[in-house]
N, C-alpha and C positions, 0 to 999 in steps of 0.2 A: 809885410808884417804890422800889424796893427797893435800896438800897445797901449795899455792903460796907465793913467796917472792918478794917483792919490795923495793927499796931504795928511801925515799922522805926525801926530806931536810935533808941528811945524816944521818936520821934514818932508820933502817932496820925494816920494818913491815912485819909479817906473816897472811897471807889470809886463811880462813878455809871454806870447802864446807858445814860448817854448820852457814854460813853468819855471820862470828864472825872474829873480828880482834885482833891480840895478837902485842904488844909492847914490845920485848924481854928487852931491858934495864930498861924498868920501872916495867916490870912483869904487865901489864896491860891488861886485856881483855875488849874488846870493842864491844859493841851490839848496835841497834839501833831498835825502832819500834817491840816491843815483842808484843804490843797489848794485854795483858793479859786479858782475860774476854770477850773478841771481842762476842765469841759465844753467852755466857750467856746473855750478853746484848740485842743481837738481838733476842734470842730467847725469853727473859721478853717481848720484844715488837711484840711478834706474828709473828717474820719473821726467820724461819729458816735457820741455815747456815751449811755447813758441819761440821762433827764433828771434832773440834778441841780440843785436849786433853793439857790443861794449864800444868797439871804433867809431861807430856814428854818434853815440851819446859823447864821446870825448872831442871828437872833431866839432861837434857841436858846441860845447863848451867854448874850444877856440875861438869859435867864430863869434860867440855871444862876447867874450872878453874883448876881441878887437872892434866889433861893432859899437858897442859903447864906449870904447877908450877905456877899460876897465884897468886898474893896476893891482887888484887884489880879489881872488876869488874866497867866498867863505863856504863851506859846504857844512850845511846845519844837520851833521850826523847823517849814519847809514851811508857811507861811501861806497863800500863794499860789504855784500850781502853777509857772508860768512867766512869760513875758513881758507886759507889758501889755495888757489887754482890758477890754471893758466890766464885768466883776465886779469890778475894781479900783474904780472909781467909786462902785460899791455899798458896797464895803467903808468907804470914806472918808466916806460919807453916814452910817452907821452908827456910825463911829468919834465923829463931831461931836456925835451924840446922847448917849455915854455920858459917866457923871461917874466911871469908875473908871479907875485906870491900865493901861494895856495894854504888856507888855514883851514883845519876840519875839529867842527865842535863834535867830540865822539858819541856816537848812538850806541842803543843796544844792540844793534848789529856789528859795529865795528870792534869785532873780536880778535884781530889778528895782534901778535906780539908789537907792542909801541916802536920798536927797534926797526920793524918793517917801514911804519909810515915814517919815522924820521930817515931814514937810508934814503926813501923816495923824495926827499925834501920837503913833505908836510910840515906845518907848525899846528902843533895839537893843542886842544883845549880840553879839560877833563869833562866839564859839565856846561860851563857858561863863559862865554866872551862879552865883555861890558865894552861899549863904544857910544861916546855920547848920550841920546837919550834912550838909547835901545840895548836890550839884554837879548842876546844871540844863543838859543839852547836847541837841544835837540827835541824834546818833549815840551808840549805846553806847560807853561810852570806863570806864577805871580812872582814878581822880580819888584822890590821895593824902589821906588822912584826911578823905575825903568818900564819901558814899553818893549814886551818880549817879541822877538822873532821866533817861529819855531818850526818845524815839520812833523814827523813820526806818524800821524793818522791818515795821509793819504787823502785828504779833504774834496769830498766831491758833493755835487747837486743832482738832483733829478729835475728837470724841466718837461713839462707836459704840454702836447699839443692836441692838435683835434684828430678825432678818430681813436682817443684812448693810445696817442703815441706818447712814448717817454724815452727821454734823451740823456743818459748818465753823463756827465763832464766833471773832470777834476776843475778844481777852485782855489782860488787866493780867498781866505777867511780873516777879516778883519773885526775883531771885537773890540770895546772901549779900552782895554787894557793890553790886549795881545793879539797876536797874527799868526796864522798858520798857513804855510806854503805847499802847494799842491808836489807831489813826488816826481822829481825830475825824470827818473827812470821811467822805463816801458815794462808791461806786464808786472805791476807792483800792485792792482786792485786799486778800489776807492771805498773809502768810509762815507757813507751820506750824512752830511752835517744837517742839523735843524738849528739854522741861525735864528738869533732873537731880533726881533724889529728894529732895535738899534745896530745892528750889525751891519757891515760891508760886505757884499760877495761878488766876485768877479769869474765868470765861467771862463774856460778856458778852451776855444776851439781851434781848428787846425791851424789858423792863420791870425786868428785875432784873440782879445782879451774883452769880454763883455761885462758890463755892469747889470747883474741880476739882481741887487739890492731889493728886497719888497715883494720880487717876481714870486720867489721860493716860497715865502709866507702865505702869499695871498693864494698860491695853488692850494696848500694845505688847507688852509680856512674854506676854500671852495669845496674840498673833498668833503671836508667834515661837514658841511651845512648839506650836503646831498645826501647825508647819512640818516 
């Protein structure tokens, strides 16, 4: 597993190809937009989705926490996709086996009653969690005197190759005042971003995180020049 490293407001952050961010100084692991229970939610409504194994995502979280030696997991919103279904029982069983703290900054999809989250052992934050130089939120936002880490938009980039080949990849997006994490879940879709020239962008492949800062913008310019 090849991670990337970036310095943000004097803090070292590690970016994992499993779409997680690790803050070594605090020993916090952060993910966003797991959307557990999404497949079960749509199947219940008669709309089939590609098979999504929530147990695989949860095992991956456990592995990441152990791999980094993290002491706290912070979910930046949209832990669960919608109303209660059987995937919530799977999650509560997983929570019962963990020895680390799990914090949830509530997102727009986190619509279960607070009591369910609390009974599962989660620590809740309504809109924002402030820690050191960072503001941890679900949706991108400006927070005075803090650098925001958020999710919500499921950022992705399109990289172009020879023969008009295009590759869509999730990404970590770092702007001057805030960053957006890729969706941790699967079958979540991508929102293709248009980063500014001053932004840093890290594409996530199956086994690595690749700095594509500037490449994406150069491709847009080249396409524009051919018009």
